[in-house]
mmCIF file of the C-alpha atoms, coordinates in Angstrom:
data_MODEL
# 
_entry.id   MODEL 
# 
loop_
_atom_site.group_PDB 
_atom_site.id 
_atom_site.type_symbol 
_atom_site.label_atom_id 
_atom_site.label_alt_id 
_atom_site.label_comp_id 
_atom_site.label_asym_id 
_atom_site.label_entity_id 
_atom_site.label_seq_id 
_atom_site.pdbx_PDB_ins_code 
_atom_site.Cartn_x 
_atom_site.Cartn_y 
_atom_site.Cartn_z 
_atom_site.occupancy 
_atom_site.B_iso_or_equiv 
_atom_site.pdbx_formal_charge 
_atom_site.auth_seq_id 
_atom_site.auth_comp_id 
_atom_site.auth_asym_id 
_atom_site.auth_atom_id 
_atom_site.pdbx_PDB_model_num 
ATOM 1   C CA . MET A 1 1   ? 13.339  -18.082 -0.778 1.00 0.00 ? 1   MET A CA 1 
ATOM 2   C CA . PRO A 1 2   ? 11.948  -21.804 -0.328 1.00 0.00 ? 2   PRO A CA 1 
ATOM 3   C CA . LEU A 1 3   ? 8.182   -21.014 -0.056 1.00 0.00 ? 3   LEU A CA 1 
ATOM 4   C CA . ALA A 1 4   ? 7.654   -24.938 0.043  1.00 0.00 ? 4   ALA A CA 1 
ATOM 5   C CA . GLU A 1 5   ? 9.375   -25.004 3.181  1.00 0.00 ? 5   GLU A CA 1 
ATOM 6   C CA . SER A 1 6   ? 7.074   -22.720 4.873  1.00 0.00 ? 6   SER A CA 1 
ATOM 7   C CA . ILE A 1 7   ? 4.206   -23.756 7.049  1.00 0.00 ? 7   ILE A CA 1 
ATOM 8   C CA . VAL A 1 8   ? 0.641   -22.769 6.358  1.00 0.00 ? 8   VAL A CA 1 
ATOM 9   C CA . VAL A 1 9   ? -0.813  -22.510 10.010 1.00 0.00 ? 9   VAL A CA 1 
ATOM 10  C CA . ALA A 1 10  ? -4.347  -21.556 8.794  1.00 0.00 ? 10  ALA A CA 1 
ATOM 11  C CA . ARG A 1 11  ? -6.033  -20.785 5.574  1.00 0.00 ? 11  ARG A CA 1 
ATOM 12  C CA . PRO A 1 12  ? -9.731  -20.456 5.550  1.00 0.00 ? 12  PRO A CA 1 
ATOM 13  C CA . GLN A 1 13  ? -11.835 -21.456 2.549  1.00 0.00 ? 13  GLN A CA 1 
ATOM 14  C CA . GLY A 1 14  ? -12.519 -18.476 0.139  1.00 0.00 ? 14  GLY A CA 1 
ATOM 15  C CA . HIS A 1 15  ? -10.823 -15.026 0.607  1.00 0.00 ? 15  HIS A CA 1 
ATOM 16  C CA . PRO A 1 16  ? -8.874  -14.479 3.663  1.00 0.00 ? 16  PRO A CA 1 
ATOM 17  C CA . GLY A 1 17  ? -9.679  -11.484 5.708  1.00 0.00 ? 17  GLY A CA 1 
ATOM 18  C CA . GLN A 1 18  ? -5.973  -10.933 6.561  1.00 0.00 ? 18  GLN A CA 1 
ATOM 19  C CA . LEU A 1 19  ? -2.763  -12.479 5.940  1.00 0.00 ? 19  LEU A CA 1 
ATOM 20  C CA . MET A 1 20  ? -0.472  -12.846 8.539  1.00 0.00 ? 20  MET A CA 1 
ATOM 21  C CA . LEU A 1 21  ? 3.388   -13.628 7.856  1.00 0.00 ? 21  LEU A CA 1 
ATOM 22  C CA . LEU A 1 22  ? 5.428   -14.910 10.533 1.00 0.00 ? 22  LEU A CA 1 
ATOM 23  C CA . PHE A 1 23  ? 9.389   -14.768 10.510 1.00 0.00 ? 23  PHE A CA 1 
ATOM 24  C CA . HIS A 1 24  ? 11.263  -16.824 13.033 1.00 0.00 ? 24  HIS A CA 1 
ATOM 25  C CA . GLY A 1 25  ? 14.825  -15.938 14.731 1.00 0.00 ? 25  GLY A CA 1 
ATOM 26  C CA . LEU A 1 26  ? 18.364  -16.847 14.035 1.00 0.00 ? 26  LEU A CA 1 
ATOM 27  C CA . GLY A 1 27  ? 18.928  -20.612 13.904 1.00 0.00 ? 27  GLY A CA 1 
ATOM 28  C CA . ALA A 1 28  ? 15.391  -21.460 14.167 1.00 0.00 ? 28  ALA A CA 1 
ATOM 29  C CA . THR A 1 29  ? 12.677  -23.111 11.968 1.00 0.00 ? 29  THR A CA 1 
ATOM 30  C CA . PRO A 1 30  ? 9.040   -22.211 11.200 1.00 0.00 ? 30  PRO A CA 1 
ATOM 31  C CA . ASN A 1 31  ? 8.094   -24.867 13.601 1.00 0.00 ? 31  ASN A CA 1 
ATOM 32  C CA . ASP A 1 32  ? 9.453   -22.276 16.297 1.00 0.00 ? 32  ASP A CA 1 
ATOM 33  C CA . MET A 1 33  ? 6.709   -19.867 15.479 1.00 0.00 ? 33  MET A CA 1 
ATOM 34  C CA . LEU A 1 34  ? 3.862   -22.276 15.165 1.00 0.00 ? 34  LEU A CA 1 
ATOM 35  C CA . PRO A 1 35  ? 2.571   -21.734 18.950 1.00 0.00 ? 35  PRO A CA 1 
ATOM 36  C CA . LEU A 1 36  ? 2.120   -17.946 18.216 1.00 0.00 ? 36  LEU A CA 1 
ATOM 37  C CA . GLY A 1 37  ? 0.552   -18.763 14.792 1.00 0.00 ? 37  GLY A CA 1 
ATOM 38  C CA . GLN A 1 38  ? -1.954  -20.965 16.486 1.00 0.00 ? 38  GLN A CA 1 
ATOM 39  C CA . ARG A 1 39  ? -3.042  -18.348 18.900 1.00 0.00 ? 39  ARG A CA 1 
ATOM 40  C CA . LEU A 1 40  ? -3.271  -16.139 16.080 1.00 0.00 ? 40  LEU A CA 1 
ATOM 41  C CA . ALA A 1 41  ? -5.282  -18.469 14.251 1.00 0.00 ? 41  ALA A CA 1 
ATOM 42  C CA . GLU A 1 42  ? -7.604  -18.865 17.216 1.00 0.00 ? 42  GLU A CA 1 
ATOM 43  C CA . ALA A 1 43  ? -8.147  -14.841 17.643 1.00 0.00 ? 43  ALA A CA 1 
ATOM 44  C CA . TYR A 1 44  ? -8.393  -14.193 13.735 1.00 0.00 ? 44  TYR A CA 1 
ATOM 45  C CA . PRO A 1 45  ? -10.237 -17.337 11.992 1.00 0.00 ? 45  PRO A CA 1 
ATOM 46  C CA . HIS A 1 46  ? -10.720 -15.726 8.820  1.00 0.00 ? 46  HIS A CA 1 
ATOM 47  C CA . ALA A 1 47  ? -7.056  -14.991 8.593  1.00 0.00 ? 47  ALA A CA 1 
ATOM 48  C CA . CYS A 1 48  ? -4.299  -16.676 6.503  1.00 0.00 ? 48  CYS A CA 1 
ATOM 49  C CA . ILE A 1 49  ? -1.339  -17.393 8.910  1.00 0.00 ? 49  ILE A CA 1 
ATOM 50  C CA . VAL A 1 50  ? 1.841   -18.528 7.371  1.00 0.00 ? 50  VAL A CA 1 
ATOM 51  C CA . SER A 1 51  ? 5.263   -19.177 9.128  1.00 0.00 ? 51  SER A CA 1 
ATOM 52  C CA . VAL A 1 52  ? 7.974   -18.621 6.877  1.00 0.00 ? 52  VAL A CA 1 
ATOM 53  C CA . ARG A 1 53  ? 11.297  -20.229 6.846  1.00 0.00 ? 53  ARG A CA 1 
ATOM 54  C CA . ALA A 1 54  ? 14.392  -18.277 6.364  1.00 0.00 ? 54  ALA A CA 1 
ATOM 55  C CA . PRO A 1 55  ? 16.825  -19.211 3.006  1.00 0.00 ? 55  PRO A CA 1 
ATOM 56  C CA . ASP A 1 56  ? 20.056  -19.964 4.438  1.00 0.00 ? 56  ASP A CA 1 
ATOM 57  C CA . PRO A 1 57  ? 21.193  -22.774 6.901  1.00 0.00 ? 57  PRO A CA 1 
ATOM 58  C CA . GLY A 1 58  ? 22.048  -21.476 10.398 1.00 0.00 ? 58  GLY A CA 1 
ATOM 59  C CA . ASP A 1 59  ? 25.795  -20.425 10.932 1.00 0.00 ? 59  ASP A CA 1 
ATOM 60  C CA . PHE A 1 60  ? 25.801  -22.757 14.025 1.00 0.00 ? 60  PHE A CA 1 
ATOM 61  C CA . GLY A 1 61  ? 24.863  -26.047 12.528 1.00 0.00 ? 61  GLY A CA 1 
ATOM 62  C CA . PHE A 1 62  ? 21.277  -25.783 13.431 1.00 0.00 ? 62  PHE A CA 1 
ATOM 63  C CA . GLY A 1 63  ? 18.107  -24.136 11.875 1.00 0.00 ? 63  GLY A CA 1 
ATOM 64  C CA . PHE A 1 64  ? 17.906  -21.202 9.249  1.00 0.00 ? 64  PHE A CA 1 
ATOM 65  C CA . GLN A 1 65  ? 18.747  -17.481 9.184  1.00 0.00 ? 65  GLN A CA 1 
ATOM 66  C CA . TRP A 1 66  ? 17.866  -14.475 7.179  1.00 0.00 ? 66  TRP A CA 1 
ATOM 67  C CA . PHE A 1 67  ? 21.306  -13.226 7.213  1.00 0.00 ? 67  PHE A CA 1 
ATOM 68  C CA . SER A 1 68  ? 24.634  -14.472 8.946  1.00 0.00 ? 68  SER A CA 1 
ATOM 69  C CA . ALA A 1 69  ? 25.549  -13.394 12.446 1.00 0.00 ? 69  ALA A CA 1 
ATOM 70  C CA . ARG A 1 70  ? 29.162  -14.215 12.305 1.00 0.00 ? 70  ARG A CA 1 
ATOM 71  C CA . GLU A 1 71  ? 31.321  -11.194 13.319 1.00 0.00 ? 71  GLU A CA 1 
ATOM 72  C CA . LEU A 1 72  ? 28.279  -9.095  13.345 1.00 0.00 ? 72  LEU A CA 1 
ATOM 73  C CA . ASP A 1 73  ? 28.298  -5.258  14.148 1.00 0.00 ? 73  ASP A CA 1 
ATOM 74  C CA . ASP A 1 74  ? 26.285  -2.491  13.222 1.00 0.00 ? 74  ASP A CA 1 
ATOM 75  C CA . ALA A 1 75  ? 27.819  -1.902  9.638  1.00 0.00 ? 75  ALA A CA 1 
ATOM 76  C CA . ARG A 1 76  ? 27.677  -5.695  8.853  1.00 0.00 ? 76  ARG A CA 1 
ATOM 77  C CA . ARG A 1 77  ? 24.104  -5.921  10.163 1.00 0.00 ? 77  ARG A CA 1 
ATOM 78  C CA . SER A 1 78  ? 22.761  -3.165  7.786  1.00 0.00 ? 78  SER A CA 1 
ATOM 79  C CA . SER A 1 79  ? 24.952  -4.587  5.029  1.00 0.00 ? 79  SER A CA 1 
ATOM 80  C CA . ARG A 1 80  ? 23.557  -7.886  5.201  1.00 0.00 ? 80  ARG A CA 1 
ATOM 81  C CA . VAL A 1 81  ? 19.888  -6.926  5.974  1.00 0.00 ? 81  VAL A CA 1 
ATOM 82  C CA . ALA A 1 82  ? 20.130  -4.944  2.679  1.00 0.00 ? 82  ALA A CA 1 
ATOM 83  C CA . THR A 1 83  ? 21.424  -8.108  0.707  1.00 0.00 ? 83  THR A CA 1 
ATOM 84  C CA . ALA A 1 84  ? 18.607  -10.304 2.147  1.00 0.00 ? 84  ALA A CA 1 
ATOM 85  C CA . LEU A 1 85  ? 15.837  -7.734  1.806  1.00 0.00 ? 85  LEU A CA 1 
ATOM 86  C CA . PRO A 1 86  ? 14.782  -8.256  -1.895 1.00 0.00 ? 86  PRO A CA 1 
ATOM 87  C CA . ALA A 1 87  ? 14.421  -11.628 -1.342 1.00 0.00 ? 87  ALA A CA 1 
ATOM 88  C CA . PHE A 1 88  ? 12.429  -11.111 1.914  1.00 0.00 ? 88  PHE A CA 1 
ATOM 89  C CA . ALA A 1 89  ? 10.085  -8.553  0.001  1.00 0.00 ? 89  ALA A CA 1 
ATOM 90  C CA . ASP A 1 90  ? 9.535   -10.963 -2.867 1.00 0.00 ? 90  ASP A CA 1 
ATOM 91  C CA . THR A 1 91  ? 8.287   -13.594 -0.496 1.00 0.00 ? 91  THR A CA 1 
ATOM 92  C CA . VAL A 1 92  ? 5.538   -10.901 1.104  1.00 0.00 ? 92  VAL A CA 1 
ATOM 93  C CA . ARG A 1 93  ? 4.478   -10.232 -2.544 1.00 0.00 ? 93  ARG A CA 1 
ATOM 94  C CA . GLU A 1 94  ? 4.175   -14.095 -3.281 1.00 0.00 ? 94  GLU A CA 1 
ATOM 95  C CA . TRP A 1 95  ? 1.932   -14.671 -0.445 1.00 0.00 ? 95  TRP A CA 1 
ATOM 96  C CA . ARG A 1 96  ? -0.041  -11.467 -1.002 1.00 0.00 ? 96  ARG A CA 1 
ATOM 97  C CA . SER A 1 97  ? -0.650  -12.652 -4.760 1.00 0.00 ? 97  SER A CA 1 
ATOM 98  C CA . ARG A 1 98  ? -1.480  -16.239 -3.390 1.00 0.00 ? 98  ARG A CA 1 
ATOM 99  C CA . THR A 1 99  ? -4.011  -15.183 -1.121 1.00 0.00 ? 99  THR A CA 1 
ATOM 100 C CA . ASP A 1 100 ? -5.214  -11.975 -2.961 1.00 0.00 ? 100 ASP A CA 1 
ATOM 101 C CA . CYS A 1 101 ? -4.742  -9.759  0.211  1.00 0.00 ? 101 CYS A CA 1 
ATOM 102 C CA . GLY A 1 102 ? -3.911  -6.052  0.118  1.00 0.00 ? 102 GLY A CA 1 
ATOM 103 C CA . ALA A 1 103 ? -1.399  -4.217  2.108  1.00 0.00 ? 103 ALA A CA 1 
ATOM 104 C CA . GLU A 1 104 ? -4.319  -3.102  4.505  1.00 0.00 ? 104 GLU A CA 1 
ATOM 105 C CA . GLU A 1 105 ? -4.891  -6.703  5.191  1.00 0.00 ? 105 GLU A CA 1 
ATOM 106 C CA . THR A 1 106 ? -1.197  -7.811  5.378  1.00 0.00 ? 106 THR A CA 1 
ATOM 107 C CA . ALA A 1 107 ? 0.823   -8.039  8.745  1.00 0.00 ? 107 ALA A CA 1 
ATOM 108 C CA . LEU A 1 108 ? 4.310   -8.860  8.894  1.00 0.00 ? 108 LEU A CA 1 
ATOM 109 C CA . ILE A 1 109 ? 5.356   -10.594 12.544 1.00 0.00 ? 109 ILE A CA 1 
ATOM 110 C CA . GLY A 1 110 ? 8.730   -11.351 13.280 1.00 0.00 ? 110 GLY A CA 1 
ATOM 111 C CA . PHE A 1 111 ? 10.758  -12.739 16.176 1.00 0.00 ? 111 PHE A CA 1 
ATOM 112 C CA . SER A 1 112 ? 14.739  -11.592 16.713 1.00 0.00 ? 112 SER A CA 1 
ATOM 113 C CA . GLN A 1 113 ? 16.365  -11.788 13.509 1.00 0.00 ? 113 GLN A CA 1 
ATOM 114 C CA . GLY A 1 114 ? 12.897  -12.098 11.651 1.00 0.00 ? 114 GLY A CA 1 
ATOM 115 C CA . ALA A 1 115 ? 11.977  -9.130  13.545 1.00 0.00 ? 115 ALA A CA 1 
ATOM 116 C CA . THR A 1 116 ? 14.694  -7.175  11.813 1.00 0.00 ? 116 THR A CA 1 
ATOM 117 C CA . MET A 1 117 ? 13.752  -8.278  8.377  1.00 0.00 ? 117 MET A CA 1 
ATOM 118 C CA . ALA A 1 118 ? 10.254  -7.351  8.752  1.00 0.00 ? 118 ALA A CA 1 
ATOM 119 C CA . LEU A 1 119 ? 11.108  -3.871  10.454 1.00 0.00 ? 119 LEU A CA 1 
ATOM 120 C CA . GLU A 1 120 ? 13.304  -3.164  7.489  1.00 0.00 ? 120 GLU A CA 1 
ATOM 121 C CA . CYS A 1 121 ? 11.002  -4.475  4.885  1.00 0.00 ? 121 CYS A CA 1 
ATOM 122 C CA . ALA A 1 122 ? 8.145   -2.256  6.148  1.00 0.00 ? 122 ALA A CA 1 
ATOM 123 C CA . ARG A 1 123 ? 10.264  0.709   6.050  1.00 0.00 ? 123 ARG A CA 1 
ATOM 124 C CA . ALA A 1 124 ? 11.832  -0.054  2.482  1.00 0.00 ? 124 ALA A CA 1 
ATOM 125 C CA . GLU A 1 125 ? 8.546   -0.852  0.972  1.00 0.00 ? 125 GLU A CA 1 
ATOM 126 C CA . PRO A 1 126 ? 5.829   0.535   3.151  1.00 0.00 ? 126 PRO A CA 1 
ATOM 127 C CA . GLU A 1 127 ? 3.170   -0.353  0.495  1.00 0.00 ? 127 GLU A CA 1 
ATOM 128 C CA . LEU A 1 128 ? 3.742   -4.092  1.189  1.00 0.00 ? 128 LEU A CA 1 
ATOM 129 C CA . ALA A 1 129 ? 1.970   -4.156  4.388  1.00 0.00 ? 129 ALA A CA 1 
ATOM 130 C CA . ALA A 1 130 ? 0.264   -1.538  6.763  1.00 0.00 ? 130 ALA A CA 1 
ATOM 131 C CA . ARG A 1 131 ? 1.178   -3.637  10.083 1.00 0.00 ? 131 ARG A CA 1 
ATOM 132 C CA . VAL A 1 132 ? 4.472   -4.664  11.335 1.00 0.00 ? 132 VAL A CA 1 
ATOM 133 C CA . ALA A 1 133 ? 4.939   -6.225  14.606 1.00 0.00 ? 133 ALA A CA 1 
ATOM 134 C CA . SER A 1 134 ? 8.783   -6.831  16.018 1.00 0.00 ? 134 SER A CA 1 
ATOM 135 C CA . ILE A 1 135 ? 8.916   -9.019  19.233 1.00 0.00 ? 135 ILE A CA 1 
ATOM 136 C CA . GLY A 1 136 ? 12.540  -9.080  20.587 1.00 0.00 ? 136 GLY A CA 1 
ATOM 137 C CA . GLY A 1 137 ? 13.872  -7.500  17.627 1.00 0.00 ? 137 GLY A CA 1 
ATOM 138 C CA . ARG A 1 138 ? 15.441  -4.324  16.430 1.00 0.00 ? 138 ARG A CA 1 
ATOM 139 C CA . PHE A 1 139 ? 16.014  -1.965  13.366 1.00 0.00 ? 139 PHE A CA 1 
ATOM 140 C CA . ALA A 1 140 ? 19.404  -2.592  11.710 1.00 0.00 ? 140 ALA A CA 1 
ATOM 141 C CA . THR A 1 141 ? 19.412  1.288   11.539 1.00 0.00 ? 141 THR A CA 1 
ATOM 142 C CA . LEU A 1 142 ? 17.177  3.623   13.045 1.00 0.00 ? 142 LEU A CA 1 
ATOM 143 C CA . PRO A 1 143 ? 14.646  5.094   10.635 1.00 0.00 ? 143 PRO A CA 1 
ATOM 144 C CA . ASP A 1 144 ? 14.835  8.701   9.387  1.00 0.00 ? 144 ASP A CA 1 
ATOM 145 C CA . GLU A 1 145 ? 11.154  8.653   8.410  1.00 0.00 ? 145 GLU A CA 1 
ATOM 146 C CA . ALA A 1 146 ? 7.946   7.009   9.025  1.00 0.00 ? 146 ALA A CA 1 
ATOM 147 C CA . ASP A 1 147 ? 5.382   6.421   6.370  1.00 0.00 ? 147 ASP A CA 1 
ATOM 148 C CA . GLU A 1 148 ? 1.964   7.140   7.414  1.00 0.00 ? 148 GLU A CA 1 
ATOM 149 C CA . ARG A 1 149 ? 0.678   3.998   5.818  1.00 0.00 ? 149 ARG A CA 1 
ATOM 150 C CA . THR A 1 150 ? 2.414   1.843   8.537  1.00 0.00 ? 150 THR A CA 1 
ATOM 151 C CA . THR A 1 151 ? 1.473   0.857   12.054 1.00 0.00 ? 151 THR A CA 1 
ATOM 152 C CA . TRP A 1 152 ? 4.366   -0.300  13.987 1.00 0.00 ? 152 TRP A CA 1 
ATOM 153 C CA . TYR A 1 153 ? 3.623   -2.654  17.129 1.00 0.00 ? 153 TYR A CA 1 
ATOM 154 C CA . LEU A 1 154 ? 7.268   -3.086  19.015 1.00 0.00 ? 154 LEU A CA 1 
ATOM 155 C CA . LEU A 1 155 ? 7.161   -5.773  21.867 1.00 0.00 ? 155 LEU A CA 1 
ATOM 156 C CA . HIS A 1 156 ? 10.314  -6.808  23.632 1.00 0.00 ? 156 HIS A CA 1 
ATOM 157 C CA . GLY A 1 157 ? 11.079  -8.520  27.372 1.00 0.00 ? 157 GLY A CA 1 
ATOM 158 C CA . LYS A 1 158 ? 13.004  -6.476  29.772 1.00 0.00 ? 158 LYS A CA 1 
ATOM 159 C CA . ASP A 1 159 ? 15.017  -9.301  30.572 1.00 0.00 ? 159 ASP A CA 1 
ATOM 160 C CA . ASP A 1 160 ? 15.875  -10.158 26.978 1.00 0.00 ? 160 ASP A CA 1 
ATOM 161 C CA . PRO A 1 161 ? 19.707  -11.063 27.035 1.00 0.00 ? 161 PRO A CA 1 
ATOM 162 C CA . VAL A 1 162 ? 20.079  -11.329 23.262 1.00 0.00 ? 162 VAL A CA 1 
ATOM 163 C CA . VAL A 1 163 ? 18.727  -7.901  22.051 1.00 0.00 ? 163 VAL A CA 1 
ATOM 164 C CA . HIS A 1 164 ? 18.346  -5.376  24.602 1.00 0.00 ? 164 HIS A CA 1 
ATOM 165 C CA . TYR A 1 165 ? 14.814  -4.068  25.246 1.00 0.00 ? 165 TYR A CA 1 
ATOM 166 C CA . ARG A 1 166 ? 16.439  -0.307  24.953 1.00 0.00 ? 166 ARG A CA 1 
ATOM 167 C CA . GLN A 1 167 ? 16.551  -1.331  21.169 1.00 0.00 ? 167 GLN A CA 1 
ATOM 168 C CA . THR A 1 168 ? 12.518  -1.225  21.143 1.00 0.00 ? 168 THR A CA 1 
ATOM 169 C CA . VAL A 1 169 ? 12.395  2.054   23.410 1.00 0.00 ? 169 VAL A CA 1 
ATOM 170 C CA . THR A 1 170 ? 14.747  3.776   21.238 1.00 0.00 ? 170 THR A CA 1 
ATOM 171 C CA . ALA A 1 171 ? 12.941  2.623   17.965 1.00 0.00 ? 171 ALA A CA 1 
ATOM 172 C CA . ALA A 1 172 ? 9.759   3.655   19.522 1.00 0.00 ? 172 ALA A CA 1 
ATOM 173 C CA . GLU A 1 173 ? 10.984  7.274   20.411 1.00 0.00 ? 173 GLU A CA 1 
ATOM 174 C CA . ARG A 1 174 ? 12.477  7.626   17.177 1.00 0.00 ? 174 ARG A CA 1 
ATOM 175 C CA . LEU A 1 175 ? 9.121   6.639   15.263 1.00 0.00 ? 175 LEU A CA 1 
ATOM 176 C CA . VAL A 1 176 ? 7.086   8.941   17.438 1.00 0.00 ? 176 VAL A CA 1 
ATOM 177 C CA . ALA A 1 177 ? 9.552   11.862  16.912 1.00 0.00 ? 177 ALA A CA 1 
ATOM 178 C CA . LEU A 1 178 ? 8.799   11.382  13.051 1.00 0.00 ? 178 LEU A CA 1 
ATOM 179 C CA . GLY A 1 179 ? 5.234   11.450  13.367 1.00 0.00 ? 179 GLY A CA 1 
ATOM 180 C CA . GLY A 1 180 ? 4.808   7.445   13.059 1.00 0.00 ? 180 GLY A CA 1 
ATOM 181 C CA . ASP A 1 181 ? 2.098   5.307   14.483 1.00 0.00 ? 181 ASP A CA 1 
ATOM 182 C CA . VAL A 1 182 ? 3.798   3.037   16.823 1.00 0.00 ? 182 VAL A CA 1 
ATOM 183 C CA . VAL A 1 183 ? 2.455   1.049   19.902 1.00 0.00 ? 183 VAL A CA 1 
ATOM 184 C CA . ALA A 1 184 ? 5.286   -0.160  22.017 1.00 0.00 ? 184 ALA A CA 1 
ATOM 185 C CA . ASP A 1 185 ? 5.305   -2.594  25.219 1.00 0.00 ? 185 ASP A CA 1 
ATOM 186 C CA . VAL A 1 186 ? 8.239   -3.947  27.303 1.00 0.00 ? 186 VAL A CA 1 
ATOM 187 C CA . LEU A 1 187 ? 7.292   -6.747  29.506 1.00 0.00 ? 187 LEU A CA 1 
ATOM 188 C CA . PRO A 1 188 ? 9.104   -7.249  32.622 1.00 0.00 ? 188 PRO A CA 1 
ATOM 189 C CA . PHE A 1 189 ? 10.336  -10.691 33.694 1.00 0.00 ? 189 PHE A CA 1 
ATOM 190 C CA . VAL A 1 190 ? 10.463  -11.799 30.080 1.00 0.00 ? 190 VAL A CA 1 
ATOM 191 C CA . GLY A 1 191 ? 13.472  -12.789 28.259 1.00 0.00 ? 191 GLY A CA 1 
ATOM 192 C CA . HIS A 1 192 ? 14.391  -13.477 24.428 1.00 0.00 ? 192 HIS A CA 1 
ATOM 193 C CA . GLU A 1 193 ? 11.160  -15.426 23.728 1.00 0.00 ? 193 GLU A CA 1 
ATOM 194 C CA . ILE A 1 194 ? 7.646   -15.450 22.732 1.00 0.00 ? 194 ILE A CA 1 
ATOM 195 C CA . ASN A 1 195 ? 5.786   -16.553 25.916 1.00 0.00 ? 195 ASN A CA 1 
ATOM 196 C CA . ASP A 1 196 ? 2.155   -16.543 26.487 1.00 0.00 ? 196 ASP A CA 1 
ATOM 197 C CA . ALA A 1 197 ? 2.100   -13.041 27.853 1.00 0.00 ? 197 ALA A CA 1 
ATOM 198 C CA . LEU A 1 198 ? 3.758   -11.574 24.851 1.00 0.00 ? 198 LEU A CA 1 
ATOM 199 C CA . ALA A 1 199 ? 1.397   -13.471 22.369 1.00 0.00 ? 199 ALA A CA 1 
ATOM 200 C CA . SER A 1 200 ? -1.599  -12.303 24.365 1.00 0.00 ? 200 SER A CA 1 
ATOM 201 C CA . LEU A 1 201 ? -0.347  -8.765  24.384 1.00 0.00 ? 201 LEU A CA 1 
ATOM 202 C CA . LEU A 1 202 ? 0.310   -8.945  20.592 1.00 0.00 ? 202 LEU A CA 1 
ATOM 203 C CA . ILE A 1 203 ? -3.136  -10.058 19.836 1.00 0.00 ? 203 ILE A CA 1 
ATOM 204 C CA . GLU A 1 204 ? -4.545  -7.566  22.105 1.00 0.00 ? 204 GLU A CA 1 
ATOM 205 C CA . ARG A 1 205 ? -2.767  -4.749  20.444 1.00 0.00 ? 205 ARG A CA 1 
ATOM 206 C CA . LEU A 1 206 ? -3.478  -5.796  16.955 1.00 0.00 ? 206 LEU A CA 1 
ATOM 207 C CA . SER A 1 207 ? -7.066  -6.209  17.856 1.00 0.00 ? 207 SER A CA 1 
ATOM 208 C CA . SER A 1 208 ? -7.518  -2.923  19.746 1.00 0.00 ? 208 SER A CA 1 
ATOM 209 C CA . HIS A 1 209 ? -5.356  -0.177  18.148 1.00 0.00 ? 209 HIS A CA 1 
ATOM 210 C CA . VAL A 1 210 ? -7.086  1.924   15.654 1.00 0.00 ? 210 VAL A CA 1 
ATOM 211 C CA . PRO A 1 211 ? -4.385  3.024   13.214 1.00 0.00 ? 211 PRO A CA 1 
ATOM 212 C CA . ARG A 1 212 ? -3.769  6.642   12.999 1.00 0.00 ? 212 ARG A CA 1 
ATOM 213 C CA . ARG A 1 213 ? -4.568  6.795   9.176  1.00 0.00 ? 213 ARG A CA 1 
ATOM 214 C CA . THR A 1 214 ? -8.090  5.350   9.928  1.00 0.00 ? 214 THR A CA 1 
ATOM 215 C CA . TRP A 1 215 ? -8.592  8.070   12.258 1.00 0.00 ? 215 TRP A CA 1 
ATOM 216 C CA . ARG A 1 216 ? -7.275  10.734  9.800  1.00 0.00 ? 216 ARG A CA 1 
ATOM 217 C CA . GLU A 1 217 ? -9.554  9.315   7.110  1.00 0.00 ? 217 GLU A CA 1 
ATOM 218 C CA . ALA A 1 218 ? -12.578 9.301   9.316  1.00 0.00 ? 218 ALA A CA 1 
ATOM 219 C CA . LEU A 1 219 ? -11.971 13.064  10.422 1.00 0.00 ? 219 LEU A CA 1 
ATOM 220 C CA . ARG A 1 220 ? -11.832 13.842  6.796  1.00 0.00 ? 220 ARG A CA 1 
ATOM 221 C CA . GLU A 1 221 ? -15.107 12.360  5.979  1.00 0.00 ? 221 GLU A CA 1 
ATOM 222 C CA . ASP A 1 222 ? -16.737 14.149  8.760  1.00 0.00 ? 222 ASP A CA 1 
ATOM 223 C CA . THR A 1 223 ? -15.352 17.637  7.974  1.00 0.00 ? 223 THR A CA 1 
ATOM 224 C CA . PRO A 1 224 ? -18.245 19.812  7.211  1.00 0.00 ? 224 PRO A CA 1 
ATOM 225 C CA . VAL A 1 225 ? -18.554 21.312  3.759  1.00 0.00 ? 225 VAL A CA 1 
ATOM 226 C CA . GLY A 1 226 ? -18.880 25.098  3.829  1.00 0.00 ? 226 GLY A CA 1 
ATOM 227 C CA . PRO A 1 227 ? -21.468 27.002  1.486  1.00 0.00 ? 227 PRO A CA 1 
ATOM 228 C CA . ALA A 1 228 ? -20.818 27.390  -1.842 1.00 0.00 ? 228 ALA A CA 1 
ATOM 229 C CA . ARG A 1 229 ? -19.546 30.899  -3.166 1.00 0.00 ? 229 ARG A CA 1 
ATOM 230 C CA . GLY A 1 230 ? -20.127 32.144  -6.294 1.00 0.00 ? 230 GLY A CA 1 
# 
C-alpha cells in the first residue's frame, strides 16, 4: 500500500499519545478526510493522525478504492475485502511501527468503503487496534464473535442513500448480542457524508466512552481479597 501517498495530518514531537488512521471512501483521496483529521488534531493535540490512501485507482476514473465496486453483491464484497485485507492490515502495522504505538493507542476510523475495511480488519486481527470507528459504512459480513479487546463506534446518517443506515443498526444489534463493546448513533437529516455534526459526535464518543474492558479491569483490581486459609 502506498504509504508515501498518505497524508500525515498531525504528528507531535516525541512519542504520540495516540495513533489515528483515517480511511477514505470509494473514488476519494486522503484529502477528503482532511477536515475530519483536522478536527481530530484539535481535539487530540498529542495524537499522530494519518489519512491513508487506498491502493488502487477508482473504477470510475477518479480517486482511489480499497476494492472494486463493479458488479458488487454480498458475495463479491466479502471476497474482495478478504483479498484486500492483508495489505490493509500491513499498513496498520507499519504506522504502528513508525509511531511506536500499541493497540490500545491505535484507532481505525473509516468512511464508507474505508469503514468496511476498518471494521473487517478489526474483526480479523483485533490485536491491531483497540478502537474502530465506522462512518456511513458496513461490515462485509456480519460478525459471529466480538473480541473483548475491541470497542466499536458506529455512526450513520439516516438519509444516507449509498449505504442504508440499517446496516449500522443491524451491526450494532449483532455486536451487542455477541457481548461486544459498541457505541452506535444514527443522525437524522444526514446523508452519505462526514459533516460537522458527525465529526463532533465522533469526537464526543471517542472522548467520553469508557471501554468495557477498562471497567472490567478496574472491577478486578477492586475485588477484595479474602482471608488466607490454611
